[in-house]
VOMIZA-824267 format. One record per residue (C-alpha): residue in one letter; residue number from 1; z, y, x. Coordinates in steps of 0.02 Angstrom, whole numbers, m for minus. Each point is the difference from the previous one (the first is absolute). Example, Ala and Ser with C-alpha at 12.3 -4.5 7.8 and 13.67 -1.06 7.14 Angstrom:
2
r->A&k->1&z->390&y->m225&x->615
r->S&k->2&z->m33&y->172&x->69
END
This chain:
178
r->K&k->1&z->1369&y->m250&x->m1014
r->G&k->2&z->m133&y->m25&x->m131
r->V&k->3&z->m135&y->m113&x->m62
r->F&k->4&z->m169&y->m15&x->84
r->L&k->5&z->m153&y->m69&x->m83
r->H&k->6&z->m141&y->m58&x->111
r->V&k->7&z->m167&y->m22&x->m87
r->V&k->8&z->m139&y->m85&x->95
r->F&k->9&z->m180&y->12&x->m58
r->S&k->10&z->m170&y->m43&x->65
r->K&k->11&z->m166&y->83&x->m31
r->E&k->12&z->m173&y->m77&x->12
r->V&k->13&z->m113&y->113&x->101
r->E&k->14&z->m180&y->m27&x->50
r->I&k->15&z->m30&y->51&x->181
r->K&k->16&z->m172&y->81&x->13
r->E&k->17&z->m112&y->m28&x->151
r->P&k->18&z->m22&y->176&x->74
r->E&k->19&z->m161&y->69&x->72
r->T&k->20&z->93&y->104&x->130
r->F&k->21&z->173&y->4&x->78
r->I&k->22&z->121&y->136&x->51
r->G&k->23&z->71&y->m32&x->173
r->V&k->24&z->188&y->29&x->7
r->D&k->25&z->75&y->33&x->172
r->L&k->26&z->190&y->0&x->m3
r->N&k->27&z->82&y->99&x->138
r->E&k->28&z->180&y->40&x->35
r->N&k->29&z->m8&y->174&x->m75
r->N&k->30&z->m160&y->3&x->m103
r->V&k->31&z->m125&y->m103&x->m97
r->T&k->32&z->m184&y->29&x->38
r->L&k->33&z->m130&y->m50&x->m127
r->S&k->34&z->m182&y->m28&x->45
r->L&k->35&z->m103&y->32&x->m156
r->P&k->36&z->m170&y->m84&x->m27
r->N&k->37&z->m89&y->168&x->1
r->G&k->38&z->49&y->27&x->183
r->E&k->39&z->145&y->117&x->m35
r->F&k->40&z->178&y->m25&x->62
r->L&k->41&z->159&y->42&x->m92
r->Q&k->42&z->168&y->9&x->87
r->I&k->43&z->164&y->m10&x->m94
r->I&k->44&z->147&y->62&x->104
r->T&k->45&z->151&y->m107&x->m45
r->H&k->46&z->140&y->71&x->110
r->E&k->47&z->68&y->m178&x->4
r->R&k->48&z->46&y->14&x->185
r->E&k->49&z->104&y->156&x->m32
r->I&k->50&z->90&y->m80&x->m147
r->R&k->51&z->39&y->m159&x->97
r->T&k->52&z->53&y->93&x->158
r->G&k->53&z->111&y->119&x->m99
r->Y&k->54&z->94&y->m141&x->m83
r->F&k->55&z->7&y->m99&x->163
r->V&k->56&z->84&y->147&x->88
r->K&k->57&z->118&y->25&x->m148
r->R&k->58&z->54&y->m183&x->2
r->R&k->59&z->18&y->0&x->190
r->N&k->60&z->116&y->152&x->m10
r->I&k->61&z->106&y->m86&x->m133
r->Q&k->62&z->11&y->m155&x->110
r->K&k->63&z->56&y->105&x->149
r->K&k->64&z->134&y->95&x->m98
r->L&k->65&z->67&y->m141&x->m108
r->K&k->66&z->18&y->m162&x->96
r->T&k->67&z->62&y->m109&x->m144
r->G&k->68&z->62&y->9&x->m178
r->K&k->69&z->m53&y->11&x->m181
r->K&k->70&z->m47&y->184&x->13
r->R&k->71&z->m124&y->m40&x->140
r->D&k->72&z->m76&y->m143&x->m99
r->K&k->73&z->m15&y->107&x->m157
r->L&k->74&z->m84&y->142&x->94
r->L&k->75&z->m122&y->m116&x->88
r->E&k->76&z->m44&y->m84&x->m165
r->K&k->77&z->m19&y->169&x->m87
r->Y&k->78&z->m122&y->69&x->128
r->G&k->79&z->m92&y->m166&x->15
r->Q&k->80&z->m26&y->m1&x->m189
r->R&k->81&z->m58&y->182&x->0
r->E&k->82&z->m128&y->m40&x->135
r->R&k->83&z->m65&y->m151&x->m97
r->N&k->84&z->m11&y->102&x->m161
r->R&k->85&z->m95&y->143&x->82
r->L&k->86&z->m122&y->m118&x->86
r->N&k->87&z->m28&y->m105&x->m158
r->D&k->88&z->m39&y->158&x->m97
r->L&k->89&z->m118&y->58&x->138
r->Y&k->90&z->m88&y->m169&x->8
r->H&k->91&z->m29&y->m6&x->m188
r->K&k->92&z->m71&y->176&x->m3
r->I&k->93&z->m117&y->m37&x->146
r->A&k->94&z->m54&y->m166&x->m78
r->N&k->95&z->m39&y->87&x->m164
r->K&k->96&z->m113&y->126&x->89
r->I&k->97&z->m89&y->m137&x->97
r->V&k->98&z->m28&y->m110&x->m154
r->E&k->99&z->m61&y->152&x->m98
r->L&k->100&z->m132&y->30&x->134
r->A&k->101&z->m44&y->m184&x->5
r->E&k->102&z->m36&y->4&x->m187
r->R&k->103&z->m137&y->127&x->35
r->Y&k->104&z->m73&y->m74&x->160
r->G&k->105&z->27&y->m189&x->2
r->G&k->106&z->116&y->m123&x->85
r->L&k->107&z->132&y->24&x->134
r->A&k->108&z->m6&y->m63&x->179
r->L&k->109&z->171&y->m5&x->82
r->E&k->110&z->41&y->m48&x->179
r->N&k->111&z->77&y->m171&x->28
r->L&k->112&z->150&y->57&x->103
r->K&k->113&z->99&y->m163&x->m6
r->K&k->114&z->9&y->m20&x->190
r->I&k->115&z->19&y->183&x->47
r->R&k->116&z->183&y->m21&x->51
r->E&k->117&z->m49&y->m129&x->131
r->F&k->118&z->m110&y->126&x->89
r->I&k->119&z->121&y->148&x->0
r->K&k->120&z->54&y->26&x->180
r->Y&k->121&z->51&y->180&x->30
r->S&k->122&z->164&y->84&x->45
r->A&k->123&z->159&y->m55&x->m89
r->K&k->124&z->m2&y->161&x->m104
r->I&k->125&z->m180&y->m21&x->m60
r->N&k->126&z->23&y->m188&x->m27
r->G&k->127&z->151&y->33&x->m111
r->R&k->128&z->m95&y->132&x->m98
r->L&k->129&z->m151&y->m113&x->m25
r->H&k->130&z->107&y->m148&x->m50
r->R&k->131&z->81&y->106&x->m137
r->W&k->132&z->m172&y->41&x->m71
r->S&k->133&z->m22&y->m101&x->m161
r->F&k->134&z->m190&y->m2&x->m12
r->R&k->135&z->m3&y->m165&x->m95
r->K&k->136&z->104&y->71&x->m142
r->L&k->137&z->m127&y->138&x->m29
r->Q&k->138&z->m143&y->m126&x->11
r->S&k->139&z->81&y->m114&x->m129
r->I&k->140&z->28&y->146&x->m121
r->I&k->141&z->m182&y->54&x->20
r->E&k->142&z->m57&y->m179&x->m24
r->Y&k->143&z->96&y->m33&x->m161
r->K&k->144&z->m47&y->169&x->m76
r->A&k->145&z->m183&y->m33&x->41
r->K&k->146&z->9&y->m173&x->m79
r->L&k->147&z->71&y->75&x->m160
r->K&k->148&z->m154&y->112&x->m9
r->G&k->149&z->m121&y->m142&x->40
r->I&k->150&z->m42&y->67&x->173
r->K&k->151&z->m37&y->m124&x->138
r->T&k->152&z->104&y->14&x->159
r->V&k->153&z->m51&y->m83&x->163
r->F&k->154&z->88&y->m8&x->168
r->V&k->155&z->m106&y->27&x->154
r->N&k->156&z->28&y->m27&x->185
r->P&k->157&z->71&y->163&x->71
r->A&k->158&z->m72&y->m30&x->174
r->F&k->159&z->m81&y->157&x->70
r->T&k->160&z->18&y->97&x->m163
r->S&k->161&z->100&y->135&x->88
r->S&k->162&z->m101&y->2&x->161
r->L&k->163&z->m176&y->20&x->m71
r->C&k->164&z->m69&y->156&x->m83
r->P&k->165&z->m29&y->m38&x->m184
r->I&k->166&z->m153&y->114&x->m5
r->C&k->167&z->m100&y->m40&x->158
r->G&k->168&z->86&y->m161&x->57
r->G&k->169&z->36&y->73&x->174
r->K&k->170&z->161&y->m39&x->94
r->L&k->171&z->140&y->125&x->m32
r->R&k->172&z->109&y->53&x->146
r->S&k->173&z->178&y->58&x->16
r->M&k->174&z->22&y->188&x->13
r->G&k->175&z->115&y->m21&x->151
r->T&k->176&z->m109&y->m112&x->109
r->G&k->177&z->m147&y->115&x->32
r->L&k->178&z->m119&y->m149&x->0
END
């Protein structure tokens, strides 16, 4: 139904060695940035709501329509809508992060490669966390930073969410009372 032309190009970019780094903490529903001046910036993504909404929509379609072309078309339609919304969201977030990195220095992202091995919660939370595509956002941030000559490093995420970034003290859960 048409002709497509794919043009591939490459660009030589010099990656500068930064004096400081912005810490990027990816969470299920927000991205928290730790700026070199001690400030924190939180970007609310609403990713969890988007994913859950489309998950429920697809589950309802699967309950109502057991088989057939109509079912397959509807599932594909809503799956594509979800991917499009999230891709748009990821690119907008990545642009904001890279814009800040141009002012402050390099980017330090968490190395979350083995996070799925350590997820052991209820079936509902496990399913939700396994649908979270953190690596896609990281790769978009990484390639946009490279295009601007910004260095990106991946750091060990151990204890990054359990220690206070200001005083270094141990954080505690609100529900434990410890």
